[in-house]
C-alpha positions in Angstrom: -9.2 -3.4 -48.1 -12.0 -1.2 -49.2 -15.6 -1.5 -48.0 -18.7 -1.3 -50.2 -21.5 0.8 -48.8 -25.1 -0.2 -49.5 -28.5 -0.2 -47.9 -29.4 -3.6 -46.4 -32.6 -5.0 -48.0 -35.4 -4.6 -45.5 -38.8 -6.3 -45.8 -42.0 -4.2 -45.6 -42.7 -3.5 -42.0 -45.8 -5.4 -40.8 -48.3 -4.8 -38.1 -47.0 -7.4 -35.7 -49.3 -7.3 -32.7 -48.1 -10.5 -31.0 -48.1 -10.4 -27.3 -44.9 -10.3 -25.4 -44.1 -13.0 -22.8 -43.5 -12.3 -19.2 -40.2 -14.1 -19.2 -36.6 -13.3 -19.3 -36.9 -13.5 -23.1 -38.4 -10.0 -22.7 -34.9 -8.6 -23.0 -35.8 -8.1 -26.6 -39.5 -7.8 -26.3 -41.0 -4.3 -26.2 -44.8 -4.9 -26.5 -47.1 -4.7 -23.6 -47.5 -7.7 -21.5 -50.2 -10.0 -22.8 -51.9 -13.1 -21.7 -51.0 -15.3 -24.7 -50.4 -18.8 -23.4 -49.0 -21.3 -25.9 -47.6 -24.7 -25.6 -44.4 -24.5 -27.6 -43.7 -27.5 -29.9 -40.5 -29.3 -29.2 -39.3 -31.2 -32.3 -36.2 -32.2 -34.1 -33.6 -34.8 -33.0 -34.9 -34.6 -29.4 -38.1 -36.1 -30.5 -41.5 -34.7 -31.3 -43.4 -33.6 -28.2 -44.8 -30.6 -26.4 -43.2 -28.5 -23.7 -46.0 -29.0 -21.2 -46.7 -26.0 -19.1 -47.1 -26.5 -15.4 -50.8 -26.4 -14.3 -51.6 -23.1 -12.6 -53.2 -25.1 -9.8 -50.0 -26.9 -9.1 -47.7 -23.9 -8.7 -48.7 -23.2 -5.1 -48.1 -26.8 -4.2 -44.6 -26.8 -5.8 -43.7 -23.7 -3.8 -45.1 -25.4 -0.6 -43.0 -28.5 -1.3 -39.7 -26.8 -1.5 -40.6 -24.4 1.4 -41.3 -27.5 3.5 -38.0 -29.0 2.3 -36.2 -25.9 3.5 -38.0 -25.9 6.9 -36.9 -29.5 7.4 -33.4 -28.2 7.9 -31.6 -30.8 5.8 -30.0 -28.1 3.5 -28.3 -26.5 6.4 -25.9 -29.4 6.5 -23.0 -29.0 4.1 -23.0 -32.7 3.4 -26.6 -32.4 2.0 -25.7 -29.4 -0.1 -22.7 -31.2 -1.6 -24.8 -34.2 -2.3 -27.2 -32.1 -4.3 -24.4 -30.5 -6.2 -22.9 -33.9 -7.1 -26.4 -35.0 -8.3 -26.6 -31.8 -10.3 -23.2 -32.5 -11.9 -24.3 -36.1 -12.6 -27.5 -34.9 -14.4 -25.6 -32.2 -16.3 -23.1 -34.7 -17.6 -25.6 -37.4 -18.5 -27.7 -34.9 -20.3 -24.8 -33.1 -21.9 -25.5 -34.1 -25.5 -29.2 -33.4 -25.2 -28.5 -30.0 -23.7 -26.1 -29.0 -26.6 -28.6 -30.3 -29.1 -31.4 -28.4 -27.4 -29.7 -25.1 -27.6 -28.9 -25.6 -31.2 -32.5 -26.4 -32.1 -33.7 -23.4 -30.1 -31.4 -20.6 -31.5 -29.0 -22.4 -33.9 -26.1 -21.8 -31.5 -23.2 -23.9 -32.5 -22.7 -26.9 -30.1 -19.0 -26.0 -29.6 -20.0 -22.4 -28.5 -22.6 -23.7 -26.1 -20.2 -26.2 -24.6 -17.5 -23.7 -24.0 -19.6 -20.7 -22.8 -22.6 -22.4 -21.2 -22.1 -26.1 -20.3 -18.5 -25.8 -19.1 -19.3 -22.6 -17.1 -22.0 -24.5 -15.0 -19.8 -27.6 -14.6 -16.9 -25.4 -13.5 -19.1 -23.5 -11.0 -20.3 -26.7 -9.4 -16.6 -27.8 -9.1 -15.7 -24.5 -7.5 -18.4 -24.8 -4.9 -17.5 -28.4 -4.1 -13.9 -27.3 -3.6 -14.5 -24.2 -1.6 -17.9 -24.6 0.2 -16.3 -25.5 3.5 -14.2 -22.3 3.5 -16.8 -20.0 2.2 -19.4 -21.1 4.7 -17.2 -20.5 7.7 -18.4 -17.7 10.1 -16.4 -14.5 10.1 -15.1 -13.7 13.6 -14.1 -10.1 14.6 -11.9 -9.1 17.6 -14.6 -7.0 19.3 -12.8 -6.2 22.5 -9.9 -4.6 20.7 -12.2 -2.0 19.1 -14.9 -1.6 21.9 -13.9 -2.7 25.4 -17.6 -3.1 26.3 -17.4 -6.4 24.4 -14.6 -7.9 26.6 -15.1 -11.6 27.1 -17.8 -11.6 24.4 -17.8 -13.7 21.3 -19.2 -12.4 18.0 -19.5 -14.0 14.6 -21.2 -13.5 11.3 -22.8 -16.7 10.1 -23.6 -17.3 6.5 -27.1 -18.8 6.6 -29.4 -19.6 3.7 -32.0 -17.1 2.7 -34.8 -19.7 2.5 -36.7 -20.6 -0.7 -35.6 -18.7 -3.8 -36.9 -18.5 -7.4 -34.6 -18.3 -10.4 -36.0 -17.0 -13.7 -33.8 -17.7 -16.6 -33.4 -16.4 -20.2 -33.5 -17.9 -23.6 -30.3 -16.5 -25.1 -28.0 -18.4 -22.8 -30.6 -20.9 -21.6 -28.1 -23.2 -19.7 -25.7 -20.7 -18.3 -28.0 -17.9 -17.3 -30.5 -20.3 -15.6 -28.2 -22.8 -13.9 -25.3 -20.7 -12.7 -27.3 -18.9 -10.0 -29.0 -22.2 -9.2 -25.6 -23.6 -8.3 -25.0 -20.8 -5.9 -28.5 -20.9 -4.4 -28.2 -24.7 -3.6 -24.6 -24.3 -2.3 -25.8 -21.6 0.1 -28.4 -24.0 1.5 -31.5 -22.7 -0.1 -34.3 -24.6 -1.8 -35.1 -23.5 -5.3 -37.9 -23.1 -7.9 -36.5 -22.8 -11.4 -38.4 -21.1 -14.3 -36.8 -21.7 -17.7 -37.7 -19.5 -20.6 -40.5 -20.9 -22.8 -38.8 -19.3 -25.8 -36.1 -22.0 -25.6 -38.5 -24.9 -25.3 -36.0 -27.7 -26.2 -33.6 -26.5 -23.5 -36.3 -26.0 -21.0 -37.4 -29.6 -21.4 -33.9 -31.0 -21.0 -33.2 -28.7 -18.0 -36.2 -30.2 -16.3 -34.6 -33.7 -16.8 -31.4 -32.4 -15.2 -33.3 -31.0 -12.2 -34.9 -34.4 -11.6 -31.5 -35.8 -10.6 -31.9 -33.8 -7.4 -34.2 -34.1 -4.4 -37.7 -32.8 -5.4 -38.0 -31.3 -1.9 -35.0 -29.2 -2.6 -35.5 -28.0 -6.2 -38.4 -28.0 -8.6 -39.2 -26.6 -12.1 -42.2 -24.5 -13.2 -42.7 -24.4 -17.0 -44.8 -21.7 -18.6 -45.4 -18.2 -19.9 -47.2 -15.1 -18.6 -49.9 -16.8 -16.6 -47.7 -19.3 -14.9 -45.0 -16.7 -14.2 -47.5 -14.3 -12.8 -48.8 -16.9 -10.3 -45.2 -17.9 -9.5 -44.3 -14.4 -8.6 -47.2 -14.3 -6.1 -45.5 -17.0 -4.0 -43.7 -15.7 -0.9 -40.1 -16.5 -1.9 -37.3 -15.3 0.3 -35.3 -14.1 -2.7 -36.0 -13.5 -6.4 -33.3 -13.8 -9.0 -34.2 -12.6 -12.5 -32.2 -12.2 -15.8 -33.8 -10.2 -18.5 -34.8 -6.7 -19.4 -35.7 -3.7 -17.2 -39.4 -3.7 -18.0 -39.9 -7.2 -16.6 -37.3 -6.6 -14.0 -39.5 -3.9 -12.5 -42.3 -6.5 -12.3 -40.1 -8.9 -10.5 -38.8 -6.2 -8.2 -42.4 -5.2 -7.3 -43.1 -8.9 -6.5 -40.1 -8.9 -4.2 -41.1 -5.7 -2.5 -44.6 -7.0 -1.9 -43.1 -9.8 0.1 -40.3 -7.7 1.6 -37.9 -10.2 0.0 -34.5 -9.9 -1.5 -34.0 -9.5 -5.2 -31.2 -9.8 -7.7 -31.7 -8.4 -11.2 -29.3 -9.1 -14.0 -30.5 -6.8 -16.8 -28.9 -5.4 -19.9 -28.4 -2.1 -21.7 -26.3 -0.7 -24.4 -22.7 -1.8 -23.7 -20.3 0.4 -25.7 -16.8 -0.2 -26.9 -14.5 2.8 -27.0 -11.5 2.7 -29.4 -9.2 5.6 -28.6 -6.5 7.1 -30.8 -3.6 5.8 -28.6 -4.6 2.1 -28.9 -1.6 0.0 -29.8 -2.8 -2.4 -32.5 -6.2 -2.4 -34.4 -6.2 -6.0 -35.5 -7.0 -7.6 -32.1 -9.3 -4.7 -31.4 -11.4 -5.6 -34.5 -11.5 -9.3 -33.8 -12.4 -8.9 -30.2 -15.2 -6.4 -30.9 -16.7 -8.5 -33.7 -16.5 -11.7 -31.6 -18.6 -10.1 -28.9 -20.9 -8.4 -31.4 -21.6 -11.6 -33.5 -21.5 -14.2 -30.8 -25.0 -15.8 -30.5 -26.0 -13.7 -33.5 -25.6 -10.6 -31.3 -28.1 -11.8 -28.7 -25.8 -11.3 -25.7 -26.5 -8.9 -22.9 -22.8 -8.1 -22.5 -22.0 -8.0 -26.1 -20.7 -4.8 -27.7 -23.9 -2.9 -28.5 -22.3 0.1 -30.3 -18.8 1.3 -31.2 -17.3 4.7 -30.3 -14.1 5.2 -32.4 -11.7 8.1 -32.6 -12.1 9.9 -35.9 -8.4 9.3 -36.8 -8.9 5.5 -36.6 -12.3 4.9 -38.1 -11.3 4.4 -41.8 -8.6 2.0 -40.7 -10.8 0.0 -38.2 -13.9 -0.5 -40.4 -12.2 -2.7 -43.0 -10.6 -4.8 -40.2 -14.1 -5.3 -38.6 -15.3 -6.6 -42.0 -12.2 -8.8 -42.3 -12.8 -10.2 -38.8 -16.4 -11.1 -39.6 -15.2 -13.0 -42.7 -12.5 -14.8 -40.7 -15.0 -16.1 -38.2 -18.0 -16.9 -40.4 -16.9 -16.7 -44.0 -18.4 -14.5 -46.7 -21.7 -16.2 -46.3 -22.5 -16.5 -42.6 -25.9 -18.0 -43.4 -24.1 -21.1 -44.6 -21.8 -21.2 -41.6 -22.4 -23.8 -38.9 -21.3 -21.3 -36.3 -23.5 -18.4 -37.0 -26.8 -18.3 -34.9 -30.3 -17.2 -35.7 -32.7 -14.7 -34.2 -34.9 -16.2 -31.6 -38.3 -15.6 -33.3 -40.2 -13.7 -36.0 -41.2 -10.9 -33.7 -37.6 -10.2 -32.7 -36.5 -10.5 -36.4 -39.1 -7.9 -37.4 -38.1 -5.6 -34.5 -34.5 -5.6 -35.7 -35.4 -5.0 -39.3 -37.6 -2.1 -38.4 -34.7 -0.5 -36.6 -32.5 -1.0 -39.6 -35.1 0.5 -41.8 -35.3 3.6 -39.6 -31.6 4.3 -39.2 -30.1 7.3 -40.9 -26.6 5.8 -40.9 -24.7 4.4 -43.8 -24.6 0.6 -44.2 -21.2 -1.1 -44.8 -21.5 -4.2 -46.9 -20.0 -7.0 -44.7 -21.3 -10.1 -46.6 -23.3 -11.0 -49.7 -26.1 -12.5 -47.6 -29.4 -10.8 -47.2 -31.8 -10.9 -44.3 -34.1 -14.0 -44.4 -37.3 -14.0 -42.4 -38.0 -17.6 -43.0 -34.6 -18.6 -41.7 -34.7 -15.9 -38.9 -31.3 -14.8 -40.3 -29.8 -11.4 -40.2 -26.3 -11.0 -41.6 -23.5 -9.3 -39.8 -24.2 -5.6 -40.3 -22.1 -2.5 -39.7 -23.8 0.9 -39.8 -21.5 4.0 -40.0 -22.2 7.6 -39.3 -24.7 7.0 -36.5 -25.8 9.8 -34.2 -27.0 9.7 -30.6 -30.6 10.2 -31.6 -30.6 7.5 -34.3 -33.1 4.7 -34.2 -30.3 2.2 -33.5 -29.5 4.0 -30.3 -33.0 4.0 -28.8 -32.8 0.5 -27.3 -30.6 -2.5 -26.7 -30.1 -4.0 -30.1 -29.7 -7.7 -29.3 -28.7 -8.2 -32.9 -25.7 -8.8 -35.1 -25.8 -5.0 -35.9 -22.9 -2.7 -35.0 -23.6 1.1 -35.1 -20.4 3.2 -35.4 -20.1 6.7 -33.9 -17.0 8.8 -34.3 -15.6 11.2 -31.8 -12.7 13.7 -31.6 -11.8 13.7 -27.9 -12.0 11.0 -25.2 -14.1 13.3 -23.0 -16.5 13.6 -25.9 -16.8 9.8 -26.0 -17.2 9.7 -22.2 -20.0 12.3 -22.3 -21.7 10.3 -25.0 -21.7 7.1 -22.8 -22.9 9.1 -19.8 -25.9 10.4 -21.7 -27.5 7.0 -21.6 -28.2 4.5 -18.8 -25.4 2.8 -17.0 -24.5 -0.2 -19.2 -23.9 -3.7 -18.0 -20.3 -3.5 -19.5 -17.9 -0.9 -20.8 -15.1 -1.9 -23.1 -12.2 0.5 -23.6 -9.4 -0.1 -26.1 -6.7 2.5 -25.2 -3.5 3.1 -23.4 -3.5 2.5 -19.7 -3.8 6.2 -18.9 -6.6 6.8 -21.3 -8.5 3.7 -20.3 -8.3 4.7 -16.6 -9.6 8.1 -17.4 -12.6 6.6 -19.3 -13.3 4.1 -16.5 -13.1 6.7 -13.7 -15.5 9.1 -15.4 -18.2 6.6 -16.3 -20.4 4.0 -14.6 -21.1 0.5 -15.6 -21.6 -3.0 -14.2 -18.2 -4.1 -15.4 -15.3 -2.4 -17.2 -12.8 -4.3 -19.4 -9.7 -2.8 -20.9 -8.5 -4.0 -24.3 -11.0 -6.9 -24.6 -14.7 -7.6 -24.7 -17.1 -10.1 -23.2 -14.2 -12.3 -21.8 -14.8 -11.2 -18.2 -17.8 -13.6 -18.3 -15.3 -16.4 -18.1 -14.1 -15.4 -14.6 -15.8 -17.1 -11.7 -13.7 -15.3 -9.1 -15.2 -11.9 -9.7 -18.7 -10.4 -9.5 -20.9 -10.2 -12.5 -23.7 -7.7 -12.3 -25.1 -4.3 -13.3 -25.7 -0.9 -11.8 -28.8 1.1 -11.9 -30.9 0.2 -15.0 -28.5 -2.6 -15.9 -29.1 -4.5 -12.7 -29.1 -4.9 -8.9 -26.7 -7.2 -7.2 -24.2 -9.7 -8.6 -23.3 -13.4 -8.7 -20.8 -16.2 -9.8 -18.5 -18.1 -7.4 -18.3 -16.7 -3.9 -20.4 -13.7 -4.9 -23.2 -16.1 -5.7 -22.8 -17.7 -2.2 -23.0 -14.2 -0.6 -26.0 -13.2 -2.7 -28.0 -16.3 -1.6 -26.8 -16.1 2.0 -28.0 -14.0 5.0 -25.2 -12.6 7.1 -26.5 -13.3 10.5 -24.6 -11.6 13.4 -24.5 -13.8 16.5 -23.3 -12.3 19.8 -22.6 -14.4 22.9 -21.9 -12.7 26.3 -21.5 -14.1 29.8 -24.1 -13.2 32.4 -21.4 -12.6 35.1 -19.4 -10.0 33.2 -19.3 -7.1 33.7 -20.5 -7.2 37.3 -24.1 -6.3 37.9 -23.1 -2.9 39.2 -20.8 -2.0 36.3 -23.5 -3.4 33.9 -25.7 -0.5 34.9 -23.5 1.9 33.0 -25.8 1.4 30.0 -29.1 1.5 31.9 -31.2 4.4 33.4 -31.3 6.4 35.5 -28.8 8.7 33.7 -29.7 12.0 35.4 -28.1 13.3 38.6 -24.6 13.7 39.9 -24.6 10.2 41.3 -24.9 8.9 37.7 -22.4 11.1 36.0 -19.9 8.3 36.0 -22.0 6.4 33.4 -21.4 9.0 30.7 -17.6 8.9 31.1 -17.2 5.2 31.5 -19.9 4.4 28.9 -18.2 6.5 26.3 -14.8 4.8 26.9 -16.3 1.3 27.0 -18.7 1.5 24.1 -17.5 4.3 21.8 -13.8 5.1 22.5 -12.8 7.9 20.3 -10.7 6.7 17.3 -7.4 8.4 16.5 -8.9 10.6 13.8 -11.4 12.1 16.3 -8.8 13.0 18.9 -7.6 16.6 19.3 -4.5 16.6 21.4 -1.1 15.2 20.3 -0.8 13.2 23.6 -4.2 11.8 23.1 -3.3 10.6 19.6 0.0 9.2 20.7 -1.8 7.2 23.4 -3.6 5.3 20.7 -0.3 3.7 19.5 0.0 1.8 22.8 -1.2 -1.8 22.4 -4.6 -2.4 23.9 -5.0 1.3 24.6 -8.8 1.1 24.5 -8.8 -1.5 27.3 -6.2 0.5 29.3 -8.3 3.6 29.1 -11.3 2.1 30.9 -9.4 0.5 33.8 -9.7 3.5 36.3 -13.3 4.1 35.7 -14.1 0.4 35.6 -12.4 -0.3 38.9 -14.2 2.7 40.5 -17.6 1.4 39.3 -16.8 -2.1 40.4 -16.3 -0.8 44.0 -19.2 1.7 44.1 -21.9 0.9 41.6 -24.9 -1.1 42.7 -27.0 -3.5 40.7 -30.5 -2.5 39.7 -31.9 -5.6 41.3 -30.4 -8.4 43.4 -29.3 -11.6 41.9 -31.9 -14.4 41.8 -29.5 -17.4 41.6 -31.1 -20.6 42.7 
């Protein structure tokens, strides 16, 4: 197959001064924060209505309601948590059709795609927690005395306790999954929650609010709105902030968390690269998997392939296969395809077109379609011959646009990746040895070998970024851990050790009469591990069972006979 090269038609660049929203939609917004408050019309098959923003004066009361709900203690009971999850599942299922329709009306995402990658993900997550909550919530117990004899007859455990009241701020591009997956974990961990959907997916935001109403309003509530509402929401003293979006707004959320000395999880983005090395086995699946992640949701996916690094020897073979893969998925006219999405709004459409106008790369004709502002459509676009300083490499694209960069050695590709911020995901198509070399010499939130994007389907592993691509992780048990405080609880008897021996840790420490405290204290509290011992006999001693306990017996007995308590017992 040959590829035609031609410049994509780009409309004249306008002076778009629209204000950006303080919301997770800001992943693709790059204007300064404004104060533009709009009520977004909700129309279509869901009926004609408005997405009513929450009154500013009500936000504090909503926070107080769920804070009071947490302080009541009902969510500490596993039975209560499971009840809320079952109600969540009920609402999700009863509103399923409305949810799928809503996402379609918001961003023209195919209902089948939404069901598979969003709706089913949340349903599965709820089921996982219902199946595993009893196990995941059990305290961790450690054999203290075997490591430090000072803890003989003590009982220590790490309890998984809820953090308190949390806020989850969602995004428009996966408005069901991104918003509700962390909510499942937060509820299962025993927290109460305030949910903030993106106002840029108004249909979905309205239906999500209906789903939330299936649950106890003292446990979970919704705040709808834009900049003003979110700004007030972030001033509330939440115990944990969970945000999905871009780094600019992520910093605002992080500052709010720091102001309250609260925890924060940031699921951000970045330019996730795919590397195709010379020793890859078969280019056909490489092409289909790359284009699937690039074109899914019209390229508006935070873990989609942002750009492609391909070995020079493979580029001319791979590019036609990329074009063929796009045709196989969406036909020769994706604008007519029921499965190809649209850009979220005019501002984003213009941003992408301006980047395409500024690139110095060569456009590869993929389809006969042209960009259509009225339809918010941008066709699948491949741009060859891109350099590191190209306009397309200055920011996360969030578009169905694939820049291609060629390299000669794997180390050259690795160096290229490391010049930018750590991405949310790294995709490597190569032999096992080459892939391991690339992974071990780069940093990313996730690394996937011989595939793209599919790691998002796993609920048994952590999803999250590193550095500019995020803080913390979630899904499955990792969500439970994120929304839990690990509280160490230590229980000790008053009668052991004896009052005299107990003075080993207390002053006075000076004088010959107290020299025993240093020797016995070291052996009881911090017995030297094998790696810190010098003599062969001392190291061999550590292979004897209970050696730490045996080592303290002489000193312990001596102290038992001679040491005196600081004060006399006051037993009544």
